[in-house]
N, C-alpha and C positions, 0 to 999 in steps of 0.2 A: 726832561729838558726840552724846550721848544727846538724844532729842527732848524730854525733860523733866529739869529740874534743880531743886535747892532753893536759893532765894535766902537766904543767911545774912545777914540785915540786922541791925538793932540789937535783936535778940532779947535778953531778959534773959540775962545772961552765964552765970548758974548753970544755965540750961536747955540751953545749946548742946551740951555733950558728950552729954547724953542724947538730944537731938534728932538729932544727926549719927550716933551709933552706931545708933539705931533706924532711921534712914533707910537706912543701909548694909545693915542686917539685912533690910529688906524690899525692897531692890533698887535704891535710888538710887545713882548713880555720878557724877553731875554736881553739883558744888557751886560756887555763884557767890558770890565774896567781893569785898571791896574795902577799900582802906586806910580809906576814909571810913566804912565800916560799924562800925569800931572793935570788931571781933570776931575779928580774925585770930589773936590769941594763943590764944583759947579754941578756935577751929576747929583750929588746929595741934595742940593737946593732944588733941583728939578724934581727929584723923586719925592721930596717932602711936600712940595706943592701939589703934585699929582695925588699923593695919599691923603693929604688934608682936605683937598677939594672933593674927594670921593670918586675921582676919575678911575682909580684902580685900587684894589686891595693888596696889601703886602703879600698875602699868600698866593696871589696871582702872578707875582713877579718872580723872575729868576735872575739874581744878581751875582755876578762873578767878579772877583778881584784877584790880585796876584802878589806873591811875595817877591820882593826885589832881591837881586844878587847880594847886595851888601847887608841884608837883614837875615841871612840864614841862621845866624847865632842869636837872633832876636825875633823869633817867629811870633810869639804871643804879643809883644809890643807892636810889631808891624801890623798884625791883623787888627788889633784894637785901634791903631791909628787910622787904618782904612775905614773901619766901621764908624769912627767918629766923623771923618770927613764925609762919608756917604750918608750920615744920619740914620744908620740902621742898627738894629739890635743883633742881627745875625746875617751872615752871607750864605747864599745857597751853594756856592762853590768857591773854594780858595785854592789857587794853583801855585806850584813852584814855577816861577816865570822862566828861568833858565837853569839848567843843571850845572850850576857853578856858584861857588861861594867866593865873595870878594871882600876886600877890606871894608870894615864897617865905617860908614860916614855919618851915622846918626839916623835914627828912625825917621822915615818920611823924606830923607834926603837921598835921592837916587842917582847922585853923581857917581860916575864910573872912574874911580881913582886908578892912575897908571903908575908903574914903577919907573925907575930911571931909564929903562930901555924902551919906554913907550908902550909897554904891554900892560894889559889889565892886571891890577894888583890882586892876585888870587890868594885867598886865605886857605892854606893847606891844613889848618887845624880842625876844620869843620867838614865832616863827611856828608854826603847826600843821605846816607842812612840816618844820621843824627837829625838832620833837617826834617826827614820824613816822620820820625817819631814825635818831634815837636808839632808837626802838622796834625798828627793823629790826636794829640792832646787837645787841639782846638775843638774837635768833635765832642769829646767828653765834657768839655767846658760849656758847650752849647753856643759857641761863637760862630760855628759854621755847620752846615748840614752835610756837606760832602767835601772831599779834598781830591786834588788831582795834580797832574804834572803838565809841563809845557815844554816844547822843543826837545823832548827826549827821543833818542833814536831807539831802535829795536833792542839793543843790548842794555842800555840804561833802563828801559822799561822792564825788561826781563829781570834785571837786578832788583828793581823796586818791588816787583811781585814776590821775589824771593825773601826779602827782609820785612815786608810790610805785614802788619797785623790787620790794618784796614787797607785793602787794595785801592789803587787810584781809580776814581770813577771816570776820569777823563784824561786824555792826552791831547793837548791843543798844539797843533803843528801847522807849518805852512803846507798847503795842499791846494792844487789847482790843476787844470788840464795839462800844463807843461811840467808839473811836479806832482805826480800822482801817488807816490809812496805806497805802492801796492802791497809790498811785503809787510810794512809797518802797520798799515790799515788792517790787513787780514789778521796779523798777530794780535793787535789790540782787541779787535772784535771777537776773536776766538776766546780771549780771556776775559770777556765782559767789560772791556774798557771802551767807553764811548770816544770816538775820534771827533774832535772839533777842528774845523779848518779855519785858521786865521789866514789872511791873505788869499781868500778863495777866488779872487779875480786876478791873482798874480801881482797884486799891488797896483795894477792898472797904471794910470798916469803918474801916481805918486812915486812908485819905485822906478819907473822909467826915468823920471826927472832926477831922483835922488841918487840912483846907482847906475843909470844908463842901461838897465836891463830891458829885455824884450817883453812885450805884453802878449799874453795868450789871446787877448781879446781881438788882436789884429790877425789871428790865424785864419786863413781862408776857410777852413772847415767850420769853425764856429760862426763865421759870417754867413756861410752857405746855409747852415742849419738855422740860423736866425731868420733868414729869408723864408725857409721852408715852414717854420712854425709861426712866423709873424712876430718874432721876439728879437730882443737885442742879443748880441754875443754874450753880454754879462748875464742875462737871464738864462741863457743856455748853459753857461758855466756853473751857475748856482744850482740849476735843476740837475745837472750831472752830479754835483756833490751830494745833493739830497737823495738822489736815487742810489747812491752808494751807501746809504744809511749812515751818512756822516752829518754833523751839524755844521752849518756855514754861518759865519759872522762877518759879513762884509761891512766895511767902514765907509761912511759917506757923511758929508756935511750939507748935502743938498736934499731938500724936502721931497722933490720930485723923485729922486733916486730911491728914497725910502719906500715909496709906493711901488715903483717899478720892481724893486727887489722882491717884494712880497708876491708879485705876480708870478714868481717862479713856482708857486703852488697851483697855478691854474692850468697847467698842461703837463704832459708826460712825454719823455723821449722814448722812442722805440728801442728794443734790444739791439737792433742793428746799428742805430745811431749811437748808442752807448758804446758799442764795440768800435765804431769809427773814432770816437773821441779817445778811447783807450790807446789807439795807435798813434796819437800825436804826442804822447809823453816824451819829453826831452830830458827828464831828470834835471830840471833847470830851476835852481833856487833863485828867487828874486830879492829876498830879504838878506842883505849882505852886511848888516850892522856889526856882527862880531868881527869879521875880517877887516872891514873898513874902519870901524871906529875904535875897536878894542885892541887891535894889534895881534889878535890871535884868530885862528880858524877853529872856532868852537865845534864845527861839524866834521873836522878831519878825522 
C-alpha cells in the first residue's frame, strides 16, 4: 500500500474528477473512498476516464472503500454496490467503517436512523464476528484483495485477531500529532496490521469549523519545525506520520495542496524532532461525529 493516499471525502462533486485526474498525473495511486462519503459515482467516473485514456493501469492503483454501519447484515450486496459505482471489478481494500451495526436502511443508503430517544438505532442481532466472516467471503469471491477495520480500539482489534481466519490487513484510525495513539499503533504493527491515519492533520479547518476543535497545525512546535525545514506545519505532520511507518491519507479539494502533501517525501525529520513531536500528544480526538450526530459516545 502506498504510504500516502488521497481521502476522497464529501468534496464538492463537480471537483472530484479534476481532483483525481490531477492527483494521478502527479503520482497519487492510493484513493480512499467509502459508501458514506457519497462520492463513489464521481470517483468511478474519474477512474474510468484515467484508465480508458491510458493515464494509469488498474494494477497500479490502490482503491479502498468501506462497509457502512447499516449494511453489516448485507456485506456482499454493499460491496457490489460500491464496485458498481466505482466502475471496478475488485477493490484492493475493503474496511468495516465503524465497529457498530445499525438498522438497515437499504444498500447504498447511509442514513443513520435514530430511535425515539435520539440515539443511533443499533442492531443487536449482528455481531462484529459475523460481519467479519462475511468480509472474509469477499476475498474468496474475488471481489476484494484485502480486508480491514476502521475506528477499532485496541480491544476490538484484539478480538478481531482472535476470531478471524483472515486477519485484518489495516486498521484505519484518527491519528495526528495531538492524537498519537501510541499503544494502538504499536499493537497493530506488532501483529502485522498496517495503521492508516485518517484525519492525519487533525481535521485542520474542517473539524475546527464543524466541531470547534483545536488544530494541531496551529501548535507552536509544528510551526517552529516548519520554519526549520522550510515546510508547512501540515507537511511536518504528514512526515511525522510517515516516519512512524503509518500510512497517511489527507483530504483536500485544492490542487495545490495535493502537490504540497506529496512533498512530505522530500525531507526527513531528525530523531530529536520526532521526539519533540511525541511530547505534544494531547490524546485529543477531533472527529466527534458519533457523540455529536449519533447520540452515543462510540469511543467510551
